[in-house]
Each structure stands twice: as C-alpha cells, then as structure tokens.
C-alpha positions, 0 to 999 in steps of 0.5 A, a space after each residue: 500500500 502506498 503512502 498516499 493510500 495510508 494518509 487517505 485512510 487516516 484522514 477518512 477515519 479521523 473525519 468519521 470520528 469527528 462526525 460521530 463526536 459532532 453528532 453525539 454533541 448535537 444529540 446531547 444538546 437537543 436532549 435538554 430541550 422540551 417541547 413548548 407546544 404549538 404557536 399560531 402566527 398572526 391574528 387569525 380572523 376565524 369564521 364559521 360559514 355554511 355553504 349549500 350545494 345541491 346535487 343529483 344522487 346517482 346509482 353509485 355514491 357521490 364522492 366529495 373531493 378536497 375535504 383535506 388541507 392544513 387542518 386535521 383531516 380526520 375531523 372532516 366527517 359527514 353528519 345527518 341533519 333533517 334540517 338540510 334539504 334533500 339532495 343538498 350537501 351543507 358544508 360547515 366550514 371554520 376558516 381564517 377569513 384573512 387567508 382563505 375563502 372556501 367554496 363548494 360546487 357540484 361537478 355534474 359531468 364528473 358526478 362529484 362535489 368539489 370542496 376547496 378554498 381560494 387563497 387571499 393575498 392579504 397575509 404579509 409573509 415576511 411579517 409572519 416569517 419574522 414573527 416565527 423567528 422571534 417566537 422560535 428564538 425566544 423559546 430556544 432561550 427558554 430551552 423549548 422547541 415550538 412549532 409555528 403555523 398559520 391557521 387556514 382551515 380549522 374544521 369541515 363538516 358535511 351535513 346531509 339529509 338522512 334520506 341522502 345518507 347512502 348517496 355521498 362519501 368523503 374521498 380523502 
C-alpha cells in the first residue's frame, strides 16, 4: 500500500470520528430541550360559514373531493341533519377569513362535489416569517422547541339529509 493510500485512510477515519463526536454533541444538546407546544402566527380572523350545494344522487355514491388541507383531516366527517334539504350537501366550514375563502360546487359531468378554498393575498409573509423567528428564538432561550403555523382551515363538516345518507362519501 502506498503512502498516499495510508494518509487517505487516516484522514477518512479521523473525519468519521469527528462526525460521530459532532453528532453525539448535537444529540446531547437537543436532549435538554422540551417541547413548548404549538404557536399560531398572526391574528387569525376565524369564521364559521355554511355553504349549500345541491346535487343529483346517482346509482353509485357521490364522492366529495378536497375535504383535506392544513387542518386535521380526520375531523372532516359527514353528519345527518333533517334540517338540510334533500339532495343538498351543507358544508360547515371554520376558516381564517384573512387567508382563505372556501367554496363548494357540484361537478355534474364528473358526478362529484368539489370542496376547496381560494387563497387571499392579504397575509404579509415576511411579517409572519419574522414573527416565527422571534417566537422560535425566544423559546430556544427558554430551552423549548415550538412549532409555528398559520391557521387556514380549522374544521369541515358535511351535513346531509338522512334520506341522502347512502348517496355521498368523503374521498380523502
């Protein structure tokens, strides 16, 4: 083995050793942190609205698309409510009116109901980023790690008449 090979192997082994020491120090440092919870950025303007969508039941179940997003999608569900007219899906949506505007529409040619939201260009992303930086740094000084988020959509519930209970389903 030549002298160059020996030097290369020694340098490689020293590099691996230093990486291991660095990783160990990082894990020891992070071990001292606690989870500080979830921080909501900005000042959300939370609203709850209802959107009615009339549909025509078909032989197969109608799919409701788009009931997913930045909220806990497991909370999206279908409930029966006798006050909802027959062949109507009523979307009860809790959302941040500063960021988004929800919509729902019947796609007759595809036999489905689409749900979604339009993004509003009113949030100042730089201000939110600076607020997140301040929150993270303040909590790091206190030995806590926090997660930051901007609330867009909080909850979606689809209400239908009991007569249409077997006609629709949420497709994730």
